[in-house]
N, C-alpha and C positions, 0 to 999 in steps of 0.2 A: 249406472248411468249409460245412456246409449252413446254410440260413437258414430261418426260420419266418416265415410271413406271417399277420398278424392283420387281419381285415377287420371294421370296425365300421360298422353302418348306423344312422343316426338321422334319420328323415324323408327329406329330399332330400340329406342329407350322407352321403358315404361316406368313411371314413378308412381308409387302408391303411398298416399299420405292418410294416416288415420289419426283422428283426434276426438276427444270426448266433448260432448255438447249437452246443453240443457234445452236446446231449441225444441219446440213442440211440433209434432206432425212432420218430422223429417221422413223422407222416403226410406222405407225399410225398417222403421221403428214401429213396433206393435204396442198398442196401449190397451189397457183393460176396458171393461164396459163403462160407458158414461153413466155416472150416478148423479142424479139431481139432488142438490143439497136440501136438507129439511128446512122448515121455517125457522127453527131455532138456530141452525147454522147460518142462515141468511141474515138473521138479526145480529148475530155475533160479528159477522164480517162487516155489516153496516156500521156497527158501533166502532169497530177498528178503523174503518175509513174515516168516520167522523172525527175520531181522536187525531188521526194523522193530519187531516185538513186543518184542525184547530191549532196544532202545534207544528205545522210544516215549516214556518219561517224560523221558529226557534231551533228546530233540528237542522235546517239547511244553513242558516246564517249565524247561529249562536256559536259560542266558543265551546269546543269539545275538550273534555278532560277525561283521561283514563285514570280511574281511581284505584283500581286493582288489576294487576297484570295477569291475564289468564295463562301466561307461559311460565310463571314463577309460582312456587308454593303449591297449593292444593288444586290449582286449575280454575278456581273461581274467578269471575270477572265482574268489574263494575265500571260504569262510565256515567258521565253526565254532560248535559248541554245547558249553557247559561246564556240568556239573551244579552245582546250588547248593552242594554240599559239596566241589566241585572234585576229585572222585575219578574222574570219567569225562569224556571229551571225544571229539568226532568232528569231524574237520577234512576238508573236501573242496576240491579244487582243480580247476577246469574250464579246459581249454585249448581255445580256439576254433580257431585255425589253427596247423598245424604249421609250424615254422620250420627252414630248412636250417642245419645246423651250429650248434645252439643252445648257449648257455652253461649252466652249472650254475645251477639255480634254488633259492634258499632262501626259504622261506615263514615269516616270523616269526609265531608264534602269540600269543595273548593270553588273559588270564583264568585262567591256571593258577596253582597254588600254587608259588612259586619254590623252596621248600625240599623239595618232594616229588619222588619219582622216578616216572616214567610209562613203562609198557611199551607199545610200539607193535607190534601183531600183524602189520602189513603187512610190516615189514622185520625183525621179531624183534629189536628193540633196545630198550634202556632209556635214557631221557633224564631229566635234571633239568628241572624246570619253568622255572627261570631260563635254562637253555640253550636251550630251545625258544622262549622269549619274546624273548631278546636276540640270539642267533645265528641262530635260525630252524631249521626242519626242511628238510633237504636232500631235495628231491623226486626221484622216479625220473627218471633221465636219459632224455631223449627221443632216440630213434635215428631219423633220417630218411634213412638211406643206402640203398644198393642192396639189394633183397631177394634178390639172388643169393647173398649170404652168410648168408642166414637160418638155414641149418643150423648154422653155426658161431657164431652170435650167441647170447650168453647174457645173462640179465637183469643179471648182475653187471658185465659188461664193456661192454655197449653199450646197455643200456636197452631201451625198448619201441619197436616200430615200428607204432604205432597210427594215425598220421596225424592228420587234423583231428578236432575235436569229441571230445576225450578227457577223461576225468576220473580223478582219483586220490583214494581215500578212506582216511583214516588214523584208526584207533580207538585211543584211549589209555586205559589203566586204571592207576590209582594202585597202586603196589606197597608203599608205606609205609602204616602204620596211623595 
């Protein structure tokens, strides 16, 4: 990360202050060649912006819950935002290190209405709020086996083979009025 140096002179005293910054195009910072994003990358960014605009109010004004503390245990993290009317929720699970032969993982959610049904677009299923809060959401199975079988592996039978530093995002919409 680049640093900025600020020099202050007052009479015979010279004070030099250095601090790290992420500001772009500061004097003295050299950047690599500018690379124009491909059409595929532009579409990916466009979809990410659309997603954020759609769920901006939920993320900004919703109730934030930390479901799994990244500073305890294996370093994995999970959080969720629930809208004030409890009709929308976004839950995200972050896995730091892949584990060999992992167990099935359930993530208990919180803050939902126990009597309402919620549709999850990631796995195309409908759950009751109390089911998600008491039993938990069954996360996608992590596949860490040989990639020689990759052609025969499907999401339904063996999960994902993403490796370290993966995330799973689940968006819930209330289907009851």
